[in-house]
N, CA, C, O and the ligand as a Tripos MOL2 file, in Angstrom:
@<TRIPOS>MOLECULE
protein
  273   271    69     0     0
PROTEIN
NO_CHARGES

@<TRIPOS>ATOM
      1 N          35.5100   37.8520    2.4970 N.3       1 MET1
      2 CA         34.6060   38.6920    3.1970 C.3       1 MET1
      3 C          34.0610   37.9710    4.4320 C.2       1 MET1
      4 O          33.9370   36.7460    4.4460 O.2       1 MET1
      5 N          33.7480   38.7300    5.4380 N.am      2 ALA2
      6 CA         33.2270   38.1470    6.6170 C.3       2 ALA2
      7 C          31.9960   38.9530    7.1600 C.2       2 ALA2
      8 O          31.8270   40.1420    6.8890 O.2       2 ALA2
      9 N          31.2000   38.2580    7.9040 N.am      3 ARG3
     10 CA         29.9930   38.9580    8.4910 C.3       3 ARG3
     11 C          30.3180   39.6110    9.7990 C.2       3 ARG3
     12 O          30.8670   38.9840   10.7050 O.2       3 ARG3
     13 N          29.9630   40.9330    9.9030 N.am      4 TYR4
     14 CA         30.2990   41.6770   11.1640 C.3       4 TYR4
     15 C          29.0140   42.0360   11.8530 C.2       4 TYR4
     16 O          27.9750   42.2100   11.2170 O.2       4 TYR4
     17 N          29.0920   42.1430   13.1410 N.am      5 TYR5
     18 CA         27.9650   42.4930   13.9820 C.3       5 TYR5
     19 C          28.3940   43.4900   15.0720 C.2       5 TYR5
     20 O          29.5470   43.4740   15.5030 O.2       5 TYR5
     21 N          27.4950   44.3330   15.5060 N.am      6 VAL6
     22 CA         27.8250   45.2680   16.6180 C.3       6 VAL6
     23 C          26.8940   44.9170   17.7900 C.2       6 VAL6
     24 O          25.7020   44.6630   17.6210 O.2       6 VAL6
     25 N          27.4830   44.9170   18.9470 N.am      7 ASN7
     26 CA         26.7780   44.7260   20.1830 C.3       7 ASN7
     27 C          25.8380   45.9800   20.4900 C.2       7 ASN7
     28 O          26.2760   47.1270   20.5900 O.2       7 ASN7
     29 N          24.5670   45.6460   20.6200 N.am      8 ARG8
     30 CA         23.6070   46.7590   20.9420 C.3       8 ARG8
     31 C          23.8430   47.4110   22.3030 C.2       8 ARG8
     32 O          23.5570   48.5820   22.5540 O.2       8 ARG8
     33 N          24.3940   46.5430   23.1580 N.am      9 ASN9
     34 CA         24.6530   46.9960   24.5260 C.3       9 ASN9
     35 C          26.1010   47.4500   24.7060 C.2       9 ASN9
     36 O          27.0510   46.7530   24.3490 O.2       9 ASN9
     37 N          26.2280   48.6700   25.2860 N.am     10 ALA10
     38 CA         27.5570   49.2110   25.5450 C.3      10 ALA10
     39 C          28.3220   48.4910   26.5700 C.2      10 ALA10
     40 O          27.7350   47.9760   27.5230 O.2      10 ALA10
     41 N          29.6920   48.4180   26.4230 N.am     11 GLN11
     42 CA         30.5130   47.8970   27.4420 C.3      11 GLN11
     43 C          30.5130   48.9000   28.5700 C.2      11 GLN11
     44 O          29.9360   49.9810   28.4500 O.2      11 GLN11
     45 N          31.2150   48.5140   29.7640 N.am     12 ALA12
     46 CA         31.2810   49.4090   30.8430 C.3      12 ALA12
     47 C          31.8860   50.7620   30.5550 C.2      12 ALA12
     48 O          31.6080   51.7570   31.2250 O.2      12 ALA12
     49 N          32.7540   50.7640   29.4960 N.am     13 ASN13
     50 CA         33.4680   52.0320   29.1600 C.3      13 ASN13
     51 C          32.7100   52.8300   28.1620 C.2      13 ASN13
     52 O          33.1700   53.8960   27.7530 O.2      13 ASN13
     53 N          31.4910   52.3320   27.7230 N.am     14 GLY14
     54 CA         30.7210   52.9770   26.7960 C.3      14 GLY14
     55 C          30.8490   52.6180   25.3160 C.2      14 GLY14
     56 O          30.1440   53.1460   24.4560 O.2      14 GLY14
     57 N          31.7870   51.6920   25.0580 N.am     15 ASP15
     58 CA         32.0220   51.2670   23.6550 C.3      15 ASP15
     59 C          31.0760   50.1780   23.2400 C.2      15 ASP15
     60 O          30.7670   49.2730   24.0140 O.2      15 ASP15
     61 N          30.6140   50.2710   22.0010 N.am     16 HIS16
     62 CA         29.8210   49.1370   21.4080 C.3      16 HIS16
     63 C          30.8160   48.3050   20.5990 C.2      16 HIS16
     64 O          31.4150   48.8020   19.6460 O.2      16 HIS16
     65 N          30.9860   47.0720   20.9730 N.am     17 GLU17
     66 CA         31.9960   46.2230   20.3530 C.3      17 GLU17
     67 C          31.5220   45.6450   19.0150 C.2      17 GLU17
     68 O          30.3690   45.2380   18.8710 O.2      17 GLU17
     69 N          32.4180   45.6200   18.0640 N.am     18 VAL18
     70 CA         32.1600   45.0340   16.7620 C.3      18 VAL18
     71 C          32.8250   43.6790   16.6890 C.2      18 VAL18
     72 O          34.0100   43.5550   17.0000 O.2      18 VAL18
     73 N          32.0810   42.6530   16.2830 N.am     19 HIS19
     74 CA         32.5060   41.2550   16.2110 C.3      19 HIS19
     75 C          32.3020   40.6490   14.8380 C.2      19 HIS19
     76 O          31.3860   41.0310   14.1100 O.2      19 HIS19
     77 N          33.1500   39.7120   14.4890 N.am     20 VAL20
     78 CA         33.0460   38.9430   13.2870 C.3      20 VAL20
     79 C          32.5140   37.5720   13.5600 C.2      20 VAL20
     80 O          32.7520   37.0120   14.6310 O.2      20 VAL20
     81 N          31.7960   37.0160   12.6120 N.am     21 THR21
     82 CA         31.2330   35.6320   12.7650 C.3      21 THR21
     83 C          32.2530   34.6350   13.3170 C.2      21 THR21
     84 O          33.3410   34.5490   12.7480 O.2      21 THR21
     85 N          31.9890   33.8930   14.3580 N.am     22 GLY22
     86 CA         32.8720   32.9240   14.8240 C.3      22 GLY22
     87 C          33.5610   33.3320   16.1090 C.2      22 GLY22
     88 O          34.1840   32.5080   16.7770 O.2      22 GLY22
     89 N          33.4520   34.5750   16.4460 N.am     23 CYS23
     90 CA         34.1090   35.0930   17.7190 C.3      23 CYS23
     91 C          33.4130   34.4300   18.9210 C.2      23 CYS23
     92 O          32.1910   34.2830   18.9420 O.2      23 CYS23
     93 N          34.1860   34.0500   19.8810 N.am     24 ASN24
     94 CA         33.6920   33.4560   21.1420 C.3      24 ASN24
     95 C          32.8950   34.4760   21.9240 C.2      24 ASN24
     96 O          32.0570   34.1270   22.7560 O.2      24 ASN24
     97 N          33.1680   35.7620   21.6460 N.am     25 TRP25
     98 CA         32.5090   36.8290   22.4940 C.3      25 TRP25
     99 C          31.3200   37.5030   21.6880 C.2      25 TRP25
    100 O          30.8820   38.6010   22.0310 O.2      25 TRP25
    101 N          30.8410   36.8370   20.6590 N.am     26 MET26
    102 CA         29.7150   37.3220   19.9100 C.3      26 MET26
    103 C          28.5340   37.4650   20.8470 C.2      26 MET26
    104 O          28.2270   36.5360   21.5940 O.2      26 MET26
    105 N          27.8320   38.6650   20.8240 N.am     27 PRO27
    106 CA         26.6410   38.8120   21.6300 C.3      27 PRO27
    107 C          25.4950   37.8440   21.1250 C.2      27 PRO27
    108 O          25.4350   37.4140   19.9730 O.2      27 PRO27
    109 N          24.6280   37.5680   22.0940 N.am     28 ASP28
    110 CA         23.4360   36.7730   21.6850 C.3      28 ASP28
    111 C          22.7160   37.4760   20.5720 C.2      28 ASP28
    112 O          22.7950   38.6990   20.4510 O.2      28 ASP28
    113 N          21.9980   36.7060   19.7380 N.am     29 PRO29
    114 CA         21.2870   37.2830   18.6090 C.3      29 PRO29
    115 C          20.3860   38.4720   19.0060 C.2      29 PRO29
    116 O          20.2600   39.4160   18.2260 O.2      29 PRO29
    117 N          19.7870   38.4520   20.1430 N.am     30 GLY30
    118 CA         18.9450   39.5350   20.5930 C.3      30 GLY30
    119 C          19.6380   40.7820   20.9770 C.2      30 GLY30
    120 O          19.0340   41.8440   21.1250 O.2      30 GLY30
    121 N          20.9200   40.6410   21.1390 N.am     31 ASN31
    122 CA         21.7520   41.8600   21.5720 C.3      31 ASN31
    123 C          22.7360   42.3590   20.5830 C.2      31 ASN31
    124 O          23.6800   43.0740   20.9170 O.2      31 ASN31
    125 N          22.5070   41.9670   19.3260 N.am     32 ARG32
    126 CA         23.4520   42.3760   18.3070 C.3      32 ARG32
    127 C          22.7140   42.8610   17.0200 C.2      32 ARG32
    128 O          21.5630   42.4990   16.7760 O.2      32 ARG32
    129 N          23.3980   43.6660   16.2350 N.am     33 SER33
    130 CA         22.8380   44.1410   14.9230 C.3      33 SER33
    131 C          23.7680   43.7900   13.8980 C.2      33 SER33
    132 O          24.9730   43.9850   14.0550 O.2      33 SER33
    133 N          23.2470   43.2380   12.7610 N.am     34 TYR34
    134 CA         24.0940   42.8360   11.6510 C.3      34 TYR34
    135 C          24.5470   44.0940   10.8830 C.2      34 TYR34
    136 O          23.7490   44.9660   10.5360 O.2      34 TYR34
    137 N          25.8350   44.1390   10.6450 N.am     35 LEU35
    138 CA         26.4190   45.3430    9.9500 C.3      35 LEU35
    139 C          26.5460   45.1420    8.4540 C.2      35 LEU35
    140 O          26.3020   46.0520    7.6610 O.2      35 LEU35
    141 N          26.9540   43.8660    8.0660 N.am     36 GLY36
    142 CA         27.1370   43.5540    6.6970 C.3      36 GLY36
    143 C          28.4030   42.7260    6.5200 C.2      36 GLY36
    144 O          29.0270   42.2870    7.4860 O.2      36 GLY36
    145 N          28.7640   42.5260    5.2380 N.am     37 GLU37
    146 CA         30.0020   41.7370    4.9230 C.3      37 GLU37
    147 C          31.0610   42.6750    4.5170 C.2      37 GLU37
    148 O          30.8540   43.5610    3.6880 O.2      37 GLU37
    149 N          32.2300   42.4790    5.1130 N.am     38 PHE38
    150 CA         33.3880   43.4100    4.8960 C.3      38 PHE38
    151 C          34.6520   42.5870    4.8130 C.2      38 PHE38
    152 O          34.7370   41.5050    5.3950 O.2      38 PHE38
    153 N          35.6290   43.0930    4.0950 N.am     39 SER39
    154 CA         36.8850   42.3810    3.9840 C.3      39 SER39
    155 C          37.8490   42.6290    5.1650 C.2      39 SER39
    156 O          38.8600   41.9400    5.3020 O.2      39 SER39
    157 N          37.5230   43.6180    6.0090 N.am     40 SER40
    158 CA         38.3230   43.7870    7.2190 C.3      40 SER40
    159 C          37.4890   44.5830    8.2620 C.2      40 SER40
    160 O          36.3770   45.0240    7.9700 O.2      40 SER40
    161 N          38.0250   44.7470    9.4230 N.am     41 CYS41
    162 CA         37.2380   45.2720   10.5680 C.3      41 CYS41
    163 C          37.0510   46.8010   10.3200 C.2      41 CYS41
    164 O          36.0450   47.3620   10.7540 O.2      41 CYS41
    165 N          37.9860   47.4660    9.6450 N.am     42 ALA42
    166 CA         37.8720   48.9440    9.5970 C.3      42 ALA42
    167 C          36.5490   49.4110    9.0440 C.2      42 ALA42
    168 O          35.8770   50.2110    9.6940 O.2      42 ALA42
    169 N          36.1400   48.9530    7.8790 N.am     43 PRO43
    170 CA         34.8820   49.4170    7.3040 C.3      43 PRO43
    171 C          33.6300   48.8930    8.1310 C.2      43 PRO43
    172 O          32.5530   49.4870    8.1010 O.2      43 PRO43
    173 N          33.8300   47.8310    8.8120 N.am     44 ALA44
    174 CA         32.7550   47.3330    9.6800 C.3      44 ALA44
    175 C          32.4950   48.3250   10.8760 C.2      44 ALA44
    176 O          31.3660   48.6630   11.2310 O.2      44 ALA44
    177 N          33.6610   48.7490   11.4530 N.am     45 VAL45
    178 CA         33.5560   49.7490   12.5720 C.3      45 VAL45
    179 C          32.9720   51.1060   12.0800 C.2      45 VAL45
    180 O          32.2070   51.7660   12.7830 O.2      45 VAL45
    181 N          33.3650   51.4840   10.8560 N.am     46 ARG46
    182 CA         32.8390   52.7120   10.2770 C.3      46 ARG46
    183 C          31.3390   52.6040   10.1440 C.2      46 ARG46
    184 O          30.5970   53.5470   10.4170 O.2      46 ARG46
    185 N          30.9000   51.3990    9.7060 N.am     47 GLU47
    186 CA         29.3950   51.2190    9.5260 C.3      47 GLU47
    187 C          28.7470   51.2630   10.9290 C.2      47 GLU47
    188 O          27.6800   51.8530   11.0950 O.2      47 GLU47
    189 N          29.3790   50.6530   11.9150 N.am     48 ALA48
    190 CA         28.7270   50.5780   13.2150 C.3      48 ALA48
    191 C          28.6140   52.0260   13.7800 C.2      48 ALA48
    192 O          27.6690   52.3640   14.4930 O.2      48 ALA48
    193 N          29.5860   52.8270   13.4380 N.am     49 LYS49
    194 CA         29.6350   54.2160   14.0250 C.3      49 LYS49
    195 C          28.4660   55.1040   13.4880 C.2      49 LYS49
    196 O          28.1370   56.1470   14.0520 O.2      49 LYS49
    197 N          27.8900   54.6470   12.4190 N.am     50 LYS50
    198 CA         26.6020   55.3310   11.9700 C.3      50 LYS50
    199 C          25.5380   55.2300   12.9620 C.2      50 LYS50
    200 O          24.7210   56.1420   13.0910 O.2      50 LYS50
    201 N          25.5020   54.1360   13.6940 N.am     51 THR51
    202 CA         24.4930   53.8630   14.6680 C.3      51 THR51
    203 C          24.9860   54.2120   16.0980 C.2      51 THR51
    204 O          24.3020   54.8650   16.8860 O.2      51 THR51
    205 N          26.2210   53.7300   16.3740 N.am     52 TYR52
    206 CA         26.8080   54.0020   17.6920 C.3      52 TYR52
    207 C          28.1030   54.7830   17.5450 C.2      52 TYR52
    208 O          29.0850   54.2080   17.0740 O.2      52 TYR52
    209 N          28.1670   56.0020   17.9030 N.am     53 ALA53
    210 CA         29.2620   56.8420   17.6710 C.3      53 ALA53
    211 C          30.5220   56.2950   18.3700 C.2      53 ALA53
    212 O          31.6500   56.5030   17.9230 O.2      53 ALA53
    213 N          30.2700   55.5680   19.5180 N.am     54 ARG54
    214 CA         31.3730   54.9540   20.2350 C.3      54 ARG54
    215 C          31.4060   53.4730   19.9400 C.2      54 ARG54
    216 O          31.0950   52.6520   20.8030 O.2      54 ARG54
    217 N          31.7750   53.1360   18.7440 N.am     55 SER55
    218 CA         31.9860   51.7220   18.3440 C.3      55 SER55
    219 C          33.4850   51.4700   18.3130 C.2      55 SER55
    220 O          34.3010   52.3490   18.0320 O.2      55 SER55
    221 N          33.8120   50.1590   18.6320 N.am     56 ASN56
    222 CA         35.2640   49.7690   18.7210 C.3      56 ASN56
    223 C          35.3510   48.3130   18.3930 C.2      56 ASN56
    224 O          34.4170   47.5480   18.6350 O.2      56 ASN56
    225 N          36.5040   47.9190   17.8260 N.am     57 GLY57
    226 CA         36.6700   46.5330   17.4890 C.3      57 GLY57
    227 C          36.8050   45.6550   18.7220 C.2      57 GLY57
    228 O          37.3180   46.1060   19.7460 O.2      57 GLY57
    229 N          36.3760   44.4710   18.6460 N.am     58 CYS58
    230 CA         36.5370   43.5350   19.6840 C.3      58 CYS58
    231 C          38.0230   43.1580   19.8570 C.2      58 CYS58
    232 O          38.7140   42.9220   18.8660 O.2      58 CYS58
    233 N          38.5010   43.1020   21.0660 N.am     59 PHE59
    234 CA         39.9050   42.7990   21.4000 C.3      59 PHE59
    235 C          40.3450   41.4460   20.7880 C.2      59 PHE59
    236 O          41.5020   41.2530   20.4130 O.2      59 PHE59
    237 N          39.3450   40.5040   20.7050 N.am     60 TYR60
    238 CA         39.7130   39.1940   20.3360 C.3      60 TYR60
    239 C          39.6550   38.8730   18.8070 C.2      60 TYR60
    240 O          40.5140   38.1870   18.2540 O.2      60 TYR60
    241 N          38.6350   39.3900   18.1970 N.am     61 CYS61
    242 CA         38.4050   39.0680   16.8060 C.3      61 CYS61
    243 C          38.6320   40.2180   15.8300 C.2      61 CYS61
    244 O          38.6770   40.0060   14.6190 O.2      61 CYS61
    245 N          38.7810   41.4890   16.3790 N.am     62 CYS62
    246 CA         38.9770   42.6670   15.5060 C.3      62 CYS62
    247 C          40.1360   43.4680   16.1150 C.2      62 CYS62
    248 O          40.0470   44.6920   16.2110 O.2      62 CYS62
    249 N          41.2320   42.7910   16.5320 N.am     63 LYS63
    250 CA         42.2700   43.4590   17.2890 C.3      63 LYS63
    251 C          42.8360   44.6780   16.5590 C.2      63 LYS63
    252 O          43.0830   45.6990   17.2000 O.2      63 LYS63
    253 N          43.0580   44.6060   15.1920 N.am     64 PRO64
    254 CA         43.5600   45.8690   14.5730 C.3      64 PRO64
    255 C          42.6420   47.0250   14.7310 C.2      64 PRO64
    256 O          43.1130   48.1520   14.5750 O.2      64 PRO64
    257 N          41.4290   46.8820   15.0110 N.am     65 CYS65
    258 CA         40.4720   47.9910   15.1630 C.3      65 CYS65
    259 C          40.1290   48.1660   16.6260 C.2      65 CYS65
    260 O          39.1670   48.8740   16.9220 O.2      65 CYS65
    261 N          40.8280   47.5880   17.5350 N.am     66 HIS66
    262 CA         40.5140   47.7610   18.9470 C.3      66 HIS66
    263 C          41.4570   48.8900   19.4080 C.2      66 HIS66
    264 O          42.6770   48.7960   19.2750 O.2      66 HIS66
    265 N          40.8670   49.9320   19.9400 N.am     67 THR67
    266 CA         41.6240   51.1900   20.3470 C.3      67 THR67
    267 C          41.5650   51.5350   21.7480 C.2      67 THR67
    268 O          42.2760   52.4520   22.1580 O.2      67 THR67
    269 N          40.7430   50.8590   22.5850 N.am     68 SER68
    270 CA         40.7220   51.2690   23.9530 C.3      68 SER68
    271 C          40.5180   50.0680   24.8420 C.2      68 SER68
    272 O          40.4690   50.2060   26.0650 O.2      68 SER68
    273 ZN         34.7610   39.5440   18.9460 Zn       69 ZN69
@<TRIPOS>BOND
     1     1     2 1
     2     2     3 1
     3     3     4 2
     4     3     5 am
     5     5     6 1
     6     6     7 1
     7     7     8 2
     8     7     9 am
     9     9    10 1
    10    10    11 1
    11    11    12 2
    12    11    13 am
    13    13    14 1
    14    14    15 1
    15    15    16 2
    16    15    17 am
    17    17    18 1
    18    18    19 1
    19    19    20 2
    20    19    21 am
    21    21    22 1
    22    22    23 1
    23    23    24 2
    24    23    25 am
    25    25    26 1
    26    26    27 1
    27    27    28 2
    28    27    29 am
    29    29    30 1
    30    30    31 1
    31    31    32 2
    32    31    33 am
    33    33    34 1
    34    34    35 1
    35    35    36 2
    36    35    37 am
    37    37    38 1
    38    38    39 1
    39    39    40 2
    40    39    41 am
    41    41    42 1
    42    42    43 1
    43    43    44 2
    44    43    45 am
    45    45    46 1
    46    46    47 1
    47    47    48 2
    48    47    49 am
    49    49    50 1
    50    50    51 1
    51    51    52 2
    52    51    53 am
    53    53    54 1
    54    54    55 1
    55    55    56 2
    56    55    57 am
    57    57    58 1
    58    58    59 1
    59    59    60 2
    60    59    61 am
    61    61    62 1
    62    62    63 1
    63    63    64 2
    64    63    65 am
    65    65    66 1
    66    66    67 1
    67    67    68 2
    68    67    69 am
    69    69    70 1
    70    70    71 1
    71    71    72 2
    72    71    73 am
    73    73    74 1
    74    74    75 1
    75    75    76 2
    76    75    77 am
    77    77    78 1
    78    78    79 1
    79    79    80 2
    80    79    81 am
    81    81    82 1
    82    82    83 1
    83    83    84 2
    84    83    85 am
    85    85    86 1
    86    86    87 1
    87    87    88 2
    88    87    89 am
    89    89    90 1
    90    90    91 1
    91    91    92 2
    92    91    93 am
    93    93    94 1
    94    94    95 1
    95    95    96 2
    96    95    97 am
    97    97    98 1
    98    98    99 1
    99    99   100 2
   100    99   101 am
   101   101   102 1
   102   102   103 1
   103   103   104 2
   104   103   105 am
   105   105   106 1
   106   106   107 1
   107   107   108 2
   108   107   109 am
   109   109   110 1
   110   110   111 1
   111   111   112 2
   112   111   113 am
   113   113   114 1
   114   114   115 1
   115   115   116 2
   116   115   117 am
   117   117   118 1
   118   118   119 1
   119   119   120 2
   120   119   121 am
   121   121   122 1
   122   122   123 1
   123   123   124 2
   124   123   125 am
   125   125   126 1
   126   126   127 1
   127   127   128 2
   128   127   129 am
   129   129   130 1
   130   130   131 1
   131   131   132 2
   132   131   133 am
   133   133   134 1
   134   134   135 1
   135   135   136 2
   136   135   137 am
   137   137   138 1
   138   138   139 1
   139   139   140 2
   140   139   141 am
   141   141   142 1
   142   142   143 1
   143   143   144 2
   144   143   145 am
   145   145   146 1
   146   146   147 1
   147   147   148 2
   148   147   149 am
   149   149   150 1
   150   150   151 1
   151   151   152 2
   152   151   153 am
   153   153   154 1
   154   154   155 1
   155   155   156 2
   156   155   157 am
   157   157   158 1
   158   158   159 1
   159   159   160 2
   160   159   161 am
   161   161   162 1
   162   162   163 1
   163   163   164 2
   164   163   165 am
   165   165   166 1
   166   166   167 1
   167   167   168 2
   168   167   169 am
   169   169   170 1
   170   170   171 1
   171   171   172 2
   172   171   173 am
   173   173   174 1
   174   174   175 1
   175   175   176 2
   176   175   177 am
   177   177   178 1
   178   178   179 1
   179   179   180 2
   180   179   181 am
   181   181   182 1
   182   182   183 1
   183   183   184 2
   184   183   185 am
   185   185   186 1
   186   186   187 1
   187   187   188 2
   188   187   189 am
   189   189   190 1
   190   190   191 1
   191   191   192 2
   192   191   193 am
   193   193   194 1
   194   194   195 1
   195   195   196 2
   196   195   197 am
   197   197   198 1
   198   198   199 1
   199   199   200 2
   200   199   201 am
   201   201   202 1
   202   202   203 1
   203   203   204 2
   204   203   205 am
   205   205   206 1
   206   206   207 1
   207   207   208 2
   208   207   209 am
   209   209   210 1
   210   210   211 1
   211   211   212 2
   212   211   213 am
   213   213   214 1
   214   214   215 1
   215   215   216 2
   216   215   217 am
   217   217   218 1
   218   218   219 1
   219   219   220 2
   220   219   221 am
   221   221   222 1
   222   222   223 1
   223   223   224 2
   224   223   225 am
   225   225   226 1
   226   226   227 1
   227   227   228 2
   228   227   229 am
   229   229   230 1
   230   230   231 1
   231   231   232 2
   232   231   233 am
   233   233   234 1
   234   234   235 1
   235   235   236 2
   236   235   237 am
   237   237   238 1
   238   238   239 1
   239   239   240 2
   240   239   241 am
   241   241   242 1
   242   242   243 1
   243   243   244 2
   244   243   245 am
   245   245   246 1
   246   246   247 1
   247   247   248 2
   248   247   249 am
   249   249   250 1
   250   250   251 1
   251   251   252 2
   252   251   253 am
   253   253   254 1
   254   254   255 1
   255   255   256 2
   256   255   257 am
   257   257   258 1
   258   258   259 1
   259   259   260 2
   260   259   261 am
   261   261   262 1
   262   262   263 1
   263   263   264 2
   264   263   265 am
   265   265   266 1
   266   266   267 1
   267   267   268 2
   268   267   269 am
   269   269   270 1
   270   270   271 1
   271   271   272 2
@<TRIPOS>SUBSTRUCTURE
     1 MET1         2 RESIDUE 1 A MET
     2 ALA2         6 RESIDUE 1 A ALA
     3 ARG3        10 RESIDUE 1 A ARG
     4 TYR4        14 RESIDUE 1 A TYR
     5 TYR5        18 RESIDUE 1 A TYR
     6 VAL6        22 RESIDUE 1 A VAL
     7 ASN7        26 RESIDUE 1 A ASN
     8 ARG8        30 RESIDUE 1 A ARG
     9 ASN9        34 RESIDUE 1 A ASN
    10 ALA10       38 RESIDUE 1 A ALA
    11 GLN11       42 RESIDUE 1 A GLN
    12 ALA12       46 RESIDUE 1 A ALA
    13 ASN13       50 RESIDUE 1 A ASN
    14 GLY14       54 RESIDUE 1 A GLY
    15 ASP15       58 RESIDUE 1 A ASP
    16 HIS16       62 RESIDUE 1 A HIS
    17 GLU17       66 RESIDUE 1 A GLU
    18 VAL18       70 RESIDUE 1 A VAL
    19 HIS19       74 RESIDUE 1 A HIS
    20 VAL20       78 RESIDUE 1 A VAL
    21 THR21       82 RESIDUE 1 A THR
    22 GLY22       86 RESIDUE 1 A GLY
    23 CYS23       90 RESIDUE 1 A CYS
    24 ASN24       94 RESIDUE 1 A ASN
    25 TRP25       98 RESIDUE 1 A TRP
    26 MET26      102 RESIDUE 1 A MET
    27 PRO27      106 RESIDUE 1 A PRO
    28 ASP28      110 RESIDUE 1 A ASP
    29 PRO29      114 RESIDUE 1 A PRO
    30 GLY30      118 RESIDUE 1 A GLY
    31 ASN31      122 RESIDUE 1 A ASN
    32 ARG32      126 RESIDUE 1 A ARG
    33 SER33      130 RESIDUE 1 A SER
    34 TYR34      134 RESIDUE 1 A TYR
    35 LEU35      138 RESIDUE 1 A LEU
    36 GLY36      142 RESIDUE 1 A GLY
    37 GLU37      146 RESIDUE 1 A GLU
    38 PHE38      150 RESIDUE 1 A PHE
    39 SER39      154 RESIDUE 1 A SER
    40 SER40      158 RESIDUE 1 A SER
    41 CYS41      162 RESIDUE 1 A CYS
    42 ALA42      166 RESIDUE 1 A ALA
    43 PRO43      170 RESIDUE 1 A PRO
    44 ALA44      174 RESIDUE 1 A ALA
    45 VAL45      178 RESIDUE 1 A VAL
    46 ARG46      182 RESIDUE 1 A ARG
    47 GLU47      186 RESIDUE 1 A GLU
    48 ALA48      190 RESIDUE 1 A ALA
    49 LYS49      194 RESIDUE 1 A LYS
    50 LYS50      198 RESIDUE 1 A LYS
    51 THR51      202 RESIDUE 1 A THR
    52 TYR52      206 RESIDUE 1 A TYR
    53 ALA53      210 RESIDUE 1 A ALA
    54 ARG54      214 RESIDUE 1 A ARG
    55 SER55      218 RESIDUE 1 A SER
    56 ASN56      222 RESIDUE 1 A ASN
    57 GLY57      226 RESIDUE 1 A GLY
    58 CYS58      230 RESIDUE 1 A CYS
    59 PHE59      234 RESIDUE 1 A PHE
    60 TYR60      238 RESIDUE 1 A TYR
    61 CYS61      242 RESIDUE 1 A CYS
    62 CYS62      246 RESIDUE 1 A CYS
    63 LYS63      250 RESIDUE 1 A LYS
    64 PRO64      254 RESIDUE 1 A PRO
    65 CYS65      258 RESIDUE 1 A CYS
    66 HIS66      262 RESIDUE 1 A HIS
    67 THR67      266 RESIDUE 1 A THR
    68 SER68      270 RESIDUE 1 A SER
    69 ZN69       273 GROUP 0 **** ****
């Protein structure tokens, strides 16, 4: 299991990126929301979408869930 976070600030394209602990692109603590512990990025992105409809996996740490 790993801890996932979502960026509270949208990217230029409107996506809120989901990151896993240890990612170099993890937002600062004040700019991220803790999603929970998950075994993969898919349920983490699903959880993030409850808050941000346009959530997407980080290209670097959640590549299987990166769609745009
Ligand atoms: Zn990341």
